[in-house]
Each structure stands twice: as C-alpha cells, then as structure tokens.
C-alpha positions as CSV (number, residue, x, y, z in Angstrom):
1,M,7.3,43.3,1.0
2,E,7.2,46.8,-0.7
3,A,10.8,46.3,-2.0
4,I,9.8,42.9,-3.4
5,R,6.8,44.5,-5.1
6,A,9.0,47.3,-6.5
7,A,11.6,44.8,-7.8
8,A,8.9,42.8,-9.6
9,I,7.4,46.0,-11.2
10,D,11.0,46.8,-12.4
11,S,11.1,43.4,-14.1
12,L,13.8,42.0,-11.7
13,G,12.0,38.7,-11.2
14,L,8.9,37.0,-9.8
15,A,7.4,37.9,-6.5
16,Y,5.0,36.0,-4.2
17,L,2.9,38.8,-2.8
18,P,-0.3,39.1,-0.8
19,E,-3.2,40.1,-3.0
20,F,-3.7,43.4,-1.2
21,L,-0.1,44.5,-2.1
22,A,-0.3,43.4,-5.8
23,A,-3.9,44.4,-6.6
24,D,-3.3,47.9,-7.8
25,A,-0.3,47.0,-9.9
26,I,-2.2,44.2,-11.5
27,R,-5.1,46.5,-12.3
28,E,-2.7,49.0,-13.8
29,G,-0.9,46.4,-15.9
30,L,2.4,46.7,-14.1
31,L,2.2,43.1,-12.8
32,Q,0.5,40.0,-14.0
33,T,-0.4,36.8,-12.2
34,V,1.6,33.7,-13.1
35,L,1.7,30.2,-11.6
36,S,-1.7,30.7,-10.1
37,D,-2.4,27.0,-10.8
38,S,0.4,26.2,-8.4
39,L,-1.2,27.9,-5.4
40,T,-3.0,25.3,-3.3
41,A,-4.2,27.5,-0.4
42,P,-4.7,31.2,0.3
43,G,-2.5,33.0,2.7
44,H,-3.4,33.7,6.3
45,F,-3.6,37.2,7.9
46,S,-4.1,38.0,11.5
47,I,-4.6,41.1,13.5
48,L,-3.7,40.8,17.2
49,W,-4.5,43.2,20.0
50,P,-4.3,43.1,23.8
51,S,-7.3,41.4,25.4
52,A,-9.8,43.7,27.1
53,R,-13.4,43.4,28.0
54,F,-14.4,45.9,25.2
55,I,-13.0,46.7,21.9
56,T,-12.6,50.5,21.4
57,P,-14.6,52.1,18.6
58,R,-11.3,53.1,16.9
59,L,-10.0,49.5,17.0
60,R,-13.3,48.2,15.7
61,A,-13.2,50.7,12.8
62,F,-9.6,49.6,12.0
63,I,-10.5,45.9,12.0
64,D,-13.5,46.5,9.8
65,F,-11.4,48.7,7.4
66,A,-8.6,46.1,7.2
67,A,-11.1,43.2,6.6
68,E,-12.8,45.2,3.8
69,K,-9.5,46.3,2.1
70,L,-7.3,43.3,2.5
71,F,-9.7,40.6,1.5
72,T,-11.2,41.8,-1.8
73,E,-10.9,40.1,-5.1
74,V,-8.3,41.6,-7.6
C-alpha cells in the first residue's frame, strides 16, 4: 500500500487507498480525492488476536490507539 501511495504522489496514476494512508498527503496537498461519488460503502478493517479470558493492557492500548487513528475524518 505504501508503494501505491508513493506512486500516486509521484503522479503515476490513481490509487484506491484507505483514508488513514492518504489523510496526511491529502492535507498537505500531495493527493486529492477523486471519484468519491463512485464509492458506495466504506472499507472494512479488522484487528485479530488470540482469544484469551483477559485482554492485556498493552493490547487494549493498541486497539484504542488504532481505533482513534484509523477511523478519523480526513
């Protein structure tokens, strides 16, 4: 995905990227949103971990961090 992002920034074509990968480049004016009317549904993102009775504090912190950073508006 990083290579696709870099190619789009270098004007080598269009890229279909998750918002969290494109957000900074959009804010900096390196990329722009096109064809947004063609998108019918948002993407899906999952975090999987082995089942256990308790989630460790470190894992809970990561899940909270990922949810906050990955699902913000551009």
